mmCIF file as Biopython writes it, N, C-alpha, C and O atoms, coordinates in Angstrom:
data_model
#
loop_
_atom_site.group_PDB
_atom_site.id
_atom_site.type_symbol
_atom_site.label_atom_id
_atom_site.label_alt_id
_atom_site.label_comp_id
_atom_site.label_asym_id
_atom_site.label_entity_id
_atom_site.label_seq_id
_atom_site.pdbx_PDB_ins_code
_atom_site.Cartn_x
_atom_site.Cartn_y
_atom_site.Cartn_z
_atom_site.occupancy
_atom_site.B_iso_or_equiv
_atom_site.auth_seq_id
_atom_site.auth_asym_id
_atom_site.pdbx_PDB_model_num
ATOM 1   N N  . MET A ? 1  ? 107.828 146.787 117.603 1.0 0.0 1  A 1 
ATOM 2   C CA . MET A ? 1  ? 108.556 145.575 118.009 1.0 0.0 1  A 1 
ATOM 3   C C  . MET A ? 1  ? 109.796 145.959 118.816 1.0 0.0 1  A 1 
ATOM 4   O O  . MET A ? 1  ? 110.619 146.751 118.358 1.0 0.0 1  A 1 
ATOM 5   N N  . PRO A ? 2  ? 109.923 145.406 119.998 1.0 0.0 2  A 1 
ATOM 6   C CA . PRO A ? 2  ? 111.140 145.673 120.772 1.0 0.0 2  A 1 
ATOM 7   C C  . PRO A ? 2  ? 112.360 144.970 120.171 1.0 0.0 2  A 1 
ATOM 8   O O  . PRO A ? 2  ? 112.244 144.010 119.410 1.0 0.0 2  A 1 
ATOM 9   N N  . HIS A ? 3  ? 113.495 145.473 120.534 1.0 0.0 3  A 1 
ATOM 10  C CA . HIS A ? 3  ? 114.742 144.897 120.015 1.0 0.0 3  A 1 
ATOM 11  C C  . HIS A ? 3  ? 114.916 143.469 120.538 1.0 0.0 3  A 1 
ATOM 12  O O  . HIS A ? 3  ? 114.822 143.231 121.742 1.0 0.0 3  A 1 
ATOM 13  N N  . LEU A ? 4  ? 115.170 142.516 119.626 1.0 0.0 4  A 1 
ATOM 14  C CA . LEU A ? 4  ? 115.328 141.119 120.018 1.0 0.0 4  A 1 
ATOM 15  C C  . LEU A ? 4  ? 116.702 140.904 120.640 1.0 0.0 4  A 1 
ATOM 16  O O  . LEU A ? 4  ? 117.731 141.273 120.073 1.0 0.0 4  A 1 
ATOM 17  N N  . SER A ? 5  ? 116.687 140.305 121.803 1.0 0.0 5  A 1 
ATOM 18  C CA . SER A ? 5  ? 117.965 139.928 122.418 1.0 0.0 5  A 1 
ATOM 19  C C  . SER A ? 5  ? 118.503 138.676 121.716 1.0 0.0 5  A 1 
ATOM 20  O O  . SER A ? 5  ? 117.717 137.871 121.218 1.0 0.0 5  A 1 
ATOM 21  N N  . PRO A ? 6  ? 119.803 138.502 121.670 1.0 0.0 6  A 1 
ATOM 22  C CA . PRO A ? 6  ? 120.380 137.382 120.903 1.0 0.0 6  A 1 
ATOM 23  C C  . PRO A ? 6  ? 120.021 135.999 121.457 1.0 0.0 6  A 1 
ATOM 24  O O  . PRO A ? 6  ? 120.001 135.022 120.708 1.0 0.0 6  A 1 
ATOM 25  N N  . MET A ? 7  ? 119.741 135.909 122.749 1.0 0.0 7  A 1 
ATOM 26  C CA . MET A ? 7  ? 119.534 134.597 123.358 1.0 0.0 7  A 1 
ATOM 27  C C  . MET A ? 7  ? 118.299 133.866 122.805 1.0 0.0 7  A 1 
ATOM 28  O O  . MET A ? 7  ? 118.455 132.744 122.323 1.0 0.0 7  A 1 
ATOM 29  N N  . PRO A ? 8  ? 117.101 134.425 122.844 1.0 0.0 8  A 1 
ATOM 30  C CA . PRO A ? 8  ? 115.938 133.697 122.311 1.0 0.0 8  A 1 
ATOM 31  C C  . PRO A ? 8  ? 116.057 133.397 120.816 1.0 0.0 8  A 1 
ATOM 32  O O  . PRO A ? 8  ? 115.576 132.369 120.339 1.0 0.0 8  A 1 
ATOM 33  N N  . TRP A ? 9  ? 116.697 134.295 120.096 1.0 0.0 9  A 1 
ATOM 34  C CA . TRP A ? 9  ? 116.891 134.087 118.664 1.0 0.0 9  A 1 
ATOM 35  C C  . TRP A ? 9  ? 117.751 132.853 118.428 1.0 0.0 9  A 1 
ATOM 36  O O  . TRP A ? 9  ? 117.433 132.024 117.575 1.0 0.0 9  A 1 
ATOM 37  N N  . ILE A ? 10 ? 118.838 132.730 119.182 1.0 0.0 10 A 1 
ATOM 38  C CA . ILE A ? 10 ? 119.739 131.574 119.062 1.0 0.0 10 A 1 
ATOM 39  C C  . ILE A ? 10 ? 119.001 130.299 119.471 1.0 0.0 10 A 1 
ATOM 40  O O  . ILE A ? 10 ? 119.146 129.260 118.826 1.0 0.0 10 A 1 
ATOM 41  N N  . MET A ? 11 ? 118.219 130.378 120.529 1.0 0.0 11 A 1 
ATOM 42  C CA . MET A ? 11 ? 117.458 129.210 120.999 1.0 0.0 11 A 1 
ATOM 43  C C  . MET A ? 11 ? 116.457 128.768 119.938 1.0 0.0 11 A 1 
ATOM 44  O O  . MET A ? 11 ? 116.295 127.575 119.686 1.0 0.0 11 A 1 
ATOM 45  N N  . THR A ? 12 ? 115.794 129.730 119.325 1.0 0.0 12 A 1 
ATOM 46  C CA . THR A ? 12 ? 114.824 129.412 118.259 1.0 0.0 12 A 1 
ATOM 47  C C  . THR A ? 12 ? 115.522 128.769 117.071 1.0 0.0 12 A 1 
ATOM 48  O O  . THR A ? 12 ? 115.028 127.802 116.492 1.0 0.0 12 A 1 
ATOM 49  N N  . LEU A ? 13 ? 116.671 129.317 116.720 1.0 0.0 13 A 1 
ATOM 50  C CA . LEU A ? 13 ? 117.441 128.773 115.604 1.0 0.0 13 A 1 
ATOM 51  C C  . LEU A ? 13 ? 117.875 127.341 115.894 1.0 0.0 13 A 1 
ATOM 52  O O  . LEU A ? 13 ? 117.759 126.467 115.035 1.0 0.0 13 A 1 
ATOM 53  N N  . ILE A ? 14 ? 118.371 127.103 117.101 1.0 0.0 14 A 1 
ATOM 54  C CA . ILE A ? 14 ? 118.812 125.762 117.503 1.0 0.0 14 A 1 
ATOM 55  C C  . ILE A ? 14 ? 117.632 124.796 117.468 1.0 0.0 14 A 1 
ATOM 56  O O  . ILE A ? 14 ? 117.762 123.668 116.993 1.0 0.0 14 A 1 
ATOM 57  N N  . LEU A ? 15 ? 116.495 125.233 117.965 1.0 0.0 15 A 1 
ATOM 58  C CA . LEU A ? 15 ? 115.302 124.392 117.967 1.0 0.0 15 A 1 
ATOM 59  C C  . LEU A ? 15 ? 114.880 124.051 116.541 1.0 0.0 15 A 1 
ATOM 60  O O  . LEU A ? 15 ? 114.536 122.909 116.239 1.0 0.0 15 A 1 
ATOM 61  N N  . PHE A ? 16 ? 114.912 125.059 115.671 1.0 0.0 16 A 1 
ATOM 62  C CA . PHE A ? 16 ? 114.538 124.860 114.271 1.0 0.0 16 A 1 
ATOM 63  C C  . PHE A ? 16 ? 115.466 123.847 113.598 1.0 0.0 16 A 1 
ATOM 64  O O  . PHE A ? 16 ? 115.009 122.944 112.898 1.0 0.0 16 A 1 
ATOM 65  N N  . ILE A ? 17 ? 116.773 124.006 113.817 1.0 0.0 17 A 1 
ATOM 66  C CA . ILE A ? 17 ? 117.758 123.085 113.230 1.0 0.0 17 A 1 
ATOM 67  C C  . ILE A ? 17 ? 117.552 121.680 113.776 1.0 0.0 17 A 1 
ATOM 68  O O  . ILE A ? 17 ? 117.650 120.700 113.037 1.0 0.0 17 A 1 
ATOM 69  N N  . PHE A ? 18 ? 117.268 121.584 115.064 1.0 0.0 18 A 1 
ATOM 70  C CA . PHE A ? 18 ? 117.042 120.289 115.699 1.0 0.0 18 A 1 
ATOM 71  C C  . PHE A ? 18 ? 115.836 119.580 115.078 1.0 0.0 18 A 1 
ATOM 72  O O  . PHE A ? 18 ? 115.901 118.395 114.750 1.0 0.0 18 A 1 
ATOM 73  N N  . MET A ? 19 ? 114.744 120.317 114.922 1.0 0.0 19 A 1 
ATOM 74  C CA . MET A ? 19 ? 113.540 119.752 114.319 1.0 0.0 19 A 1 
ATOM 75  C C  . MET A ? 19 ? 113.797 119.341 112.868 1.0 0.0 19 A 1 
ATOM 76  O O  . MET A ? 19 ? 113.332 118.294 112.418 1.0 0.0 19 A 1 
ATOM 77  N N  . LEU A ? 20 ? 114.532 120.168 112.153 1.0 0.0 20 A 1 
ATOM 78  C CA . LEU A ? 20 ? 114.861 119.884 110.762 1.0 0.0 20 A 1 
ATOM 79  C C  . LEU A ? 20 ? 115.695 118.607 110.655 1.0 0.0 20 A 1 
ATOM 80  O O  . LEU A ? 20 ? 115.465 117.782 109.771 1.0 0.0 20 A 1 
ATOM 81  N N  . MET A ? 21 ? 116.658 118.450 111.554 1.0 0.0 21 A 1 
ATOM 82  C CA . MET A ? 21 ? 117.498 117.249 111.567 1.0 0.0 21 A 1 
ATOM 83  C C  . MET A ? 21 ? 116.664 115.996 111.821 1.0 0.0 21 A 1 
ATOM 84  O O  . MET A ? 21 ? 116.864 114.968 111.174 1.0 0.0 21 A 1 
ATOM 85  N N  . ILE A ? 22 ? 115.736 116.088 112.759 1.0 0.0 22 A 1 
ATOM 86  C CA . ILE A ? 22 ? 114.863 114.953 113.059 1.0 0.0 22 A 1 
ATOM 87  C C  . ILE A ? 22 ? 114.011 114.611 111.838 1.0 0.0 22 A 1 
ATOM 88  O O  . ILE A ? 22 ? 113.855 113.444 111.479 1.0 0.0 22 A 1 
ATOM 89  N N  . PHE A ? 23 ? 113.471 115.639 111.215 1.0 0.0 23 A 1 
ATOM 90  C CA . PHE A ? 23 ? 112.625 115.455 110.029 1.0 0.0 23 A 1 
ATOM 91  C C  . PHE A ? 23 ? 113.404 114.791 108.899 1.0 0.0 23 A 1 
ATOM 92  O O  . PHE A ? 23 ? 112.932 113.822 108.303 1.0 0.0 23 A 1 
ATOM 93  N N  . ILE A ? 24 ? 114.590 115.306 108.604 1.0 0.0 24 A 1 
ATOM 94  C CA . ILE A ? 24 ? 115.424 114.781 107.523 1.0 0.0 24 A 1 
ATOM 95  C C  . ILE A ? 24 ? 115.860 113.346 107.831 1.0 0.0 24 A 1 
ATOM 96  O O  . ILE A ? 24 ? 115.839 112.484 106.952 1.0 0.0 24 A 1 
ATOM 97  N N  . SER A ? 25 ? 116.251 113.097 109.072 1.0 0.0 25 A 1 
ATOM 98  C CA . SER A ? 25 ? 116.695 111.747 109.444 1.0 0.0 25 A 1 
ATOM 99  C C  . SER A ? 25 ? 115.549 110.745 109.335 1.0 0.0 25 A 1 
ATOM 100 O O  . SER A ? 25 ? 115.750 109.600 108.930 1.0 0.0 25 A 1 
ATOM 101 N N  . THR A ? 26 ? 114.350 111.185 109.699 1.0 0.0 26 A 1 
ATOM 102 C CA . THR A ? 26 ? 113.177 110.302 109.589 1.0 0.0 26 A 1 
ATOM 103 C C  . THR A ? 26 ? 112.921 109.944 108.126 1.0 0.0 26 A 1 
ATOM 104 O O  . THR A ? 26 ? 112.695 108.780 107.798 1.0 0.0 26 A 1 
ATOM 105 N N  . ILE A ? 27 ? 112.956 110.937 107.259 1.0 0.0 27 A 1 
ATOM 106 C CA . ILE A ? 27 ? 112.758 110.698 105.824 1.0 0.0 27 A 1 
ATOM 107 C C  . ILE A ? 27 ? 113.872 109.808 105.279 1.0 0.0 27 A 1 
ATOM 108 O O  . ILE A ? 27 ? 113.625 108.908 104.476 1.0 0.0 27 A 1 
ATOM 109 N N  . TRP A ? 28 ? 115.101 110.071 105.725 1.0 0.0 28 A 1 
ATOM 110 C CA . TRP A ? 28 ? 116.256 109.297 105.266 1.0 0.0 28 A 1 
ATOM 111 C C  . TRP A ? 28 ? 116.085 107.823 105.629 1.0 0.0 28 A 1 
ATOM 112 O O  . TRP A ? 28 ? 116.342 106.939 104.812 1.0 0.0 28 A 1 
ATOM 113 N N  . TRP A ? 29 ? 115.647 107.569 106.868 1.0 0.0 29 A 1 
ATOM 114 C CA . TRP A ? 29 ? 115.455 106.180 107.317 1.0 0.0 29 A 1 
ATOM 115 C C  . TRP A ? 29 ? 114.336 105.500 106.537 1.0 0.0 29 A 1 
ATOM 116 O O  . TRP A ? 29 ? 114.395 104.297 106.282 1.0 0.0 29 A 1 
ATOM 117 N N  . GLN A ? 30 ? 113.323 106.264 106.159 1.0 0.0 30 A 1 
ATOM 118 C CA . GLN A ? 30 ? 112.216 105.703 105.393 1.0 0.0 30 A 1 
ATOM 119 C C  . GLN A ? 30 ? 112.672 105.376 103.963 1.0 0.0 30 A 1 
ATOM 120 O O  . GLN A ? 30 ? 112.320 104.331 103.415 1.0 0.0 30 A 1 
ATOM 121 N N  . GLN A ? 31 ? 113.445 106.266 103.378 1.0 0.0 31 A 1 
ATOM 122 C CA . GLN A ? 31 ? 113.841 106.108 101.974 1.0 0.0 31 A 1 
ATOM 123 C C  . GLN A ? 31 ? 114.858 104.977 101.806 1.0 0.0 31 A 1 
ATOM 124 O O  . GLN A ? 31 ? 114.646 104.051 101.023 1.0 0.0 31 A 1 
ATOM 125 N N  . THR A ? 32 ? 115.961 105.065 102.546 1.0 0.0 32 A 1 
ATOM 126 C CA . THR A ? 32 ? 117.039 104.098 102.359 1.0 0.0 32 A 1 
ATOM 127 C C  . THR A ? 32 ? 117.398 103.441 103.684 1.0 0.0 32 A 1 
ATOM 128 O O  . THR A ? 32 ? 117.449 104.124 104.707 1.0 0.0 32 A 1 
ATOM 129 N N  . PRO A ? 33 ? 117.648 102.138 103.696 1.0 0.0 33 A 1 
ATOM 130 C CA . PRO A ? 33 ? 118.121 101.478 104.911 1.0 0.0 33 A 1 
ATOM 131 C C  . PRO A ? 33 ? 119.574 101.866 105.189 1.0 0.0 33 A 1 
ATOM 132 O O  . PRO A ? 33 ? 120.504 101.144 104.832 1.0 0.0 33 A 1 
ATOM 133 N N  . SER A ? 34 ? 119.745 103.011 105.828 1.0 0.0 34 A 1 
ATOM 134 C CA . SER A ? 34 ? 121.080 103.561 106.016 1.0 0.0 34 A 1 
ATOM 135 C C  . SER A ? 34 ? 121.909 102.721 106.981 1.0 0.0 34 A 1 
ATOM 136 O O  . SER A ? 34 ? 123.114 102.549 106.802 1.0 0.0 34 A 1 
ATOM 137 N N  . PHE A ? 35 ? 121.227 102.194 108.023 1.0 0.0 35 A 1 
ATOM 138 C CA . PHE A ? 35 ? 121.953 101.445 109.046 1.0 0.0 35 A 1 
ATOM 139 C C  . PHE A ? 35 ? 121.384 100.025 109.132 1.0 0.0 35 A 1 
ATOM 140 O O  . PHE A ? 35 ? 120.599 99.723  110.031 1.0 0.0 35 A 1 
ATOM 141 N N  . PRO A ? 36 ? 121.782 99.155  108.198 1.0 0.0 36 A 1 
ATOM 142 C CA . PRO A ? 36 ? 121.242 97.789  108.208 1.0 0.0 36 A 1 
ATOM 143 C C  . PRO A ? 36 ? 121.694 96.998  109.430 1.0 0.0 36 A 1 
ATOM 144 O O  . PRO A ? 36 ? 120.953 96.151  109.930 1.0 0.0 36 A 1 
ATOM 145 N N  . ASN A ? 37 ? 122.906 97.268  109.914 1.0 0.0 37 A 1 
ATOM 146 C CA . ASN A ? 37 ? 123.413 96.557  111.088 1.0 0.0 37 A 1 
ATOM 147 C C  . ASN A ? 37 ? 122.583 96.891  112.327 1.0 0.0 37 A 1 
ATOM 148 O O  . ASN A ? 37 ? 122.216 96.010  113.104 1.0 0.0 37 A 1 
ATOM 149 N N  . MET A ? 38 ? 122.298 98.175  112.490 1.0 0.0 38 A 1 
ATOM 150 C CA . MET A ? 38 ? 121.498 98.607  113.626 1.0 0.0 38 A 1 
ATOM 151 C C  . MET A ? 38 ? 120.093 98.025  113.553 1.0 0.0 38 A 1 
ATOM 152 O O  . MET A ? 38 ? 119.547 97.574  114.559 1.0 0.0 38 A 1 
ATOM 153 N N  . LYS A ? 39 ? 119.517 98.039  112.366 1.0 0.0 39 A 1 
ATOM 154 C CA . LYS A ? 39 ? 118.176 97.496  112.189 1.0 0.0 39 A 1 
ATOM 155 C C  . LYS A ? 39 ? 118.166 95.988  112.469 1.0 0.0 39 A 1 
ATOM 156 O O  . LYS A ? 39 ? 117.260 95.465  113.120 1.0 0.0 39 A 1 
ATOM 157 N N  . LEU A ? 40 ? 119.180 95.318  111.969 1.0 0.0 40 A 1 
ATOM 158 C CA . LEU A ? 40 ? 119.276 93.879  112.185 1.0 0.0 40 A 1 
ATOM 159 C C  . LEU A ? 40 ? 119.405 93.555  113.667 1.0 0.0 40 A 1 
ATOM 160 O O  . LEU A ? 40 ? 118.690 92.698  114.184 1.0 0.0 40 A 1 
ATOM 161 N N  . SER A ? 41 ? 120.306 94.232  114.341 1.0 0.0 41 A 1 
ATOM 162 C CA . SER A ? 41 ? 120.538 93.970  115.763 1.0 0.0 41 A 1 
ATOM 163 C C  . SER A ? 41 ? 119.291 94.302  116.583 1.0 0.0 41 A 1 
ATOM 164 O O  . SER A ? 41 ? 118.928 93.567  117.501 1.0 0.0 41 A 1 
ATOM 165 N N  . SER A ? 42 ? 118.643 95.414  116.242 1.0 0.0 42 A 1 
ATOM 166 C CA . SER A ? 42 ? 117.433 95.802  116.963 1.0 0.0 42 A 1 
ATOM 167 C C  . SER A ? 42 ? 116.324 94.779  116.719 1.0 0.0 42 A 1 
ATOM 168 O O  . SER A ? 42 ? 115.520 94.506  117.610 1.0 0.0 42 A 1 
ATOM 169 N N  . LYS A ? 43 ? 116.282 94.219  115.516 1.0 0.0 43 A 1 
ATOM 170 C CA . LYS A ? 43 ? 115.272 93.221  115.194 1.0 0.0 43 A 1 
ATOM 171 C C  . LYS A ? 43 ? 115.535 91.936  115.988 1.0 0.0 43 A 1 
ATOM 172 O O  . LYS A ? 43 ? 114.605 91.299  116.483 1.0 0.0 43 A 1 
ATOM 173 N N  . GLN A ? 44 ? 116.799 91.572  116.100 1.0 0.0 44 A 1 
ATOM 174 C CA . GLN A ? 44 ? 117.160 90.355  116.819 1.0 0.0 44 A 1 
ATOM 175 C C  . GLN A ? 44 ? 116.958 90.531  118.327 1.0 0.0 44 A 1 
ATOM 176 O O  . GLN A ? 44 ? 116.488 89.622  119.011 1.0 0.0 44 A 1 
ATOM 177 N N  . LEU A ? 45 ? 117.321 91.714  118.831 1.0 0.0 45 A 1 
ATOM 178 C CA . LEU A ? 45 ? 117.236 91.943  120.271 1.0 0.0 45 A 1 
ATOM 179 C C  . LEU A ? 45 ? 115.783 92.077  120.720 1.0 0.0 45 A 1 
ATOM 180 O O  . LEU A ? 45 ? 115.361 91.441  121.685 1.0 0.0 45 A 1 
ATOM 181 N N  . THR A ? 46 ? 115.029 92.906  120.013 1.0 0.0 46 A 1 
ATOM 182 C CA . THR A ? 46 ? 113.634 93.147  120.399 1.0 0.0 46 A 1 
ATOM 183 C C  . THR A ? 46 ? 112.718 92.936  119.199 1.0 0.0 46 A 1 
ATOM 184 O O  . THR A ? 46 ? 112.356 93.899  118.522 1.0 0.0 46 A 1 
ATOM 185 N N  . PRO A ? 47 ? 112.346 91.709  118.932 1.0 0.0 47 A 1 
ATOM 186 C CA . PRO A ? 47 ? 111.486 91.449  117.770 1.0 0.0 47 A 1 
ATOM 187 C C  . PRO A ? 47 ? 110.059 91.954  117.962 1.0 0.0 47 A 1 
ATOM 188 O O  . PRO A ? 47 ? 109.397 92.325  116.993 1.0 0.0 47 A 1 
ATOM 189 N N  . ARG A ? 48 ? 109.582 91.971  119.205 1.0 0.0 48 A 1 
ATOM 190 C CA . ARG A ? 48 ? 108.189 92.393  119.437 1.0 0.0 48 A 1 
ATOM 191 C C  . ARG A ? 48 ? 108.034 93.908  119.291 1.0 0.0 48 A 1 
ATOM 192 O O  . ARG A ? 48 ? 106.914 94.405  119.183 1.0 0.0 48 A 1 
ATOM 193 N N  . TRP A ? 49 ? 109.144 94.641  119.287 1.0 0.0 49 A 1 
ATOM 194 C CA . TRP A ? 49 ? 109.082 96.091  119.097 1.0 0.0 49 A 1 
ATOM 195 C C  . TRP A ? 49 ? 108.933 96.465  117.627 1.0 0.0 49 A 1 
ATOM 196 O O  . TRP A ? 49 ? 108.599 97.604  117.303 1.0 0.0 49 A 1 
ATOM 197 N N  . HIS A ? 50 ? 109.178 95.517  116.749 1.0 0.0 50 A 1 
ATOM 198 C CA . HIS A ? 50 ? 109.170 95.816  115.316 1.0 0.0 50 A 1 
ATOM 199 C C  . HIS A ? 50 ? 107.745 95.805  114.790 1.0 0.0 50 A 1 
ATOM 200 O O  . HIS A ? 50 ? 107.247 94.771  114.346 1.0 0.0 50 A 1 
ATOM 201 N N  . TRP A ? 51 ? 107.086 96.968  114.843 1.0 0.0 51 A 1 
ATOM 202 C CA . TRP A ? 51 ? 105.752 97.213  114.282 1.0 0.0 51 A 1 
ATOM 203 C C  . TRP A ? 51 ? 104.644 96.387  114.909 1.0 0.0 51 A 1 
ATOM 204 O O  . TRP A ? 51 ? 103.476 96.545  114.556 1.0 0.0 51 A 1 
ATOM 205 N N  . ASN A ? 52 ? 105.010 95.479  115.862 1.0 0.0 52 A 1 
ATOM 206 C CA . ASN A ? 52 ? 103.950 94.673  116.470 1.0 0.0 52 A 1 
ATOM 207 C C  . ASN A ? 52 ? 104.079 94.680  117.988 1.0 0.0 52 A 1 
ATOM 208 O O  . ASN A ? 52 ? 103.274 94.055  118.679 1.0 0.0 52 A 1 
#
């Protein structure tokens, strides 16, 4: 194995953290209505976007 340069390692780490954040936020939104105001406003603004 050649010596890893710091750049791709950092990029991989950033990508991993980014994916993890998306995953956790998705689960969080499913579990608890964290942002009821945002959901309400989005429902009022675009009702046809809500699951239909």
